[in-house]
C-alpha positions in Angstrom: 118.4 53.3 40.2 115.9 50.2 39.2 114.7 49.6 35.8 111.8 51.8 34.5 110.0 48.6 33.4 109.8 47.1 36.9 106.9 48.9 38.0 104.8 47.8 35.0 106.1 44.3 35.3 104.9 44.2 39.0 101.5 45.9 38.4 99.7 42.8 39.1 100.9 42.7 42.6 101.6 46.3 43.3 99.0 48.3 41.5 99.6 51.8 41.1 103.3 51.5 41.1 105.1 54.2 39.0 108.8 54.7 38.1 110.2 57.9 38.8 110.5 58.6 35.0 106.8 58.0 34.7 106.2 60.8 37.4 108.3 63.5 35.7 110.9 63.0 38.3 114.0 61.3 36.3 116.4 64.5 37.0 115.0 65.1 40.5 117.1 64.9 43.6 116.5 62.9 46.4 114.7 65.5 48.6 112.1 66.1 45.6 111.8 62.2 45.1 111.2 61.9 48.8 108.8 64.8 49.3 106.9 63.5 46.2 106.5 60.0 47.6 105.6 61.3 50.9 103.0 63.7 49.7 101.3 60.9 47.3 101.5 58.0 49.5 104.2 56.1 47.5 106.7 53.7 48.9 110.0 54.2 47.6 111.6 51.0 46.4 115.4 51.5 45.8 118.9 50.2 45.7 120.2 53.5 46.8 121.8 53.5 50.2 120.9 57.4 50.5 117.3 56.6 50.8 117.9 54.0 53.3 119.9 56.5 55.5 117.1 59.0 55.0 114.4 56.7 56.1 116.5 55.8 59.4 117.0 59.5 60.0 113.6 60.7 59.1 111.2 57.8 59.6 108.0 57.7 57.5 106.4 58.9 55.4 107.5 57.9 53.0 108.4 54.2 53.6 111.4 52.8 52.0 112.0 49.4 50.7 115.7 48.7 50.2 116.7 46.3 47.6 120.1 45.3 48.9 121.4 43.0 46.0 124.3 44.8 44.2 124.7 44.1 40.7 121.7 42.1 39.5 119.2 41.7 36.6 115.8 43.3 36.7 114.3 39.8 36.7 116.2 39.0 40.2 114.7 42.1 41.8 111.2 41.1 40.4 111.5 37.7 41.6 112.1 38.8 45.3 109.5 41.5 45.1 107.2 38.8 44.1 108.5 36.3 46.7 108.2 38.7 49.4 104.9 40.1 48.4 103.1 39.4 51.9 106.0 40.9 53.8 106.0 44.1 51.5 102.1 44.6 52.0 102.6 43.9 55.7 105.3 46.6 56.0 103.4 49.2 53.9 100.2 48.7 56.1 102.1 49.8 59.2 102.5 53.3 59.4 105.2 53.4 62.0 107.3 51.1 59.7 110.2 53.1 58.0 112.4 50.7 56.3 112.1 47.2 54.6 115.4 45.6 53.7 115.1 42.8 50.9 118.2 40.7 50.3 118.8 38.3 47.4 118.5 35.5 49.9 115.6 36.7 51.8 
């Protein structure tokens, strides 16, 4: 539910990022996306509350970064992911961490 261009736009800070469309998972259900992310070491970055709930119930892997903005522009999401880069990296380096919540005023 995030723009397909976001992974490319953030490639300088988050190398190896990919949108589900790039992975052939555009029409995949949540379980398939979850399993793919876990198997391939991806962190799911999403606005979808279903992945937040799944991370709380199952724990990692994969890790989930929940972008809690409501309606917004891709540039807004990009700005927060850039501003919170060190927090995101610290989160992804902790194998026990399941969920990182990013809010517009973080």
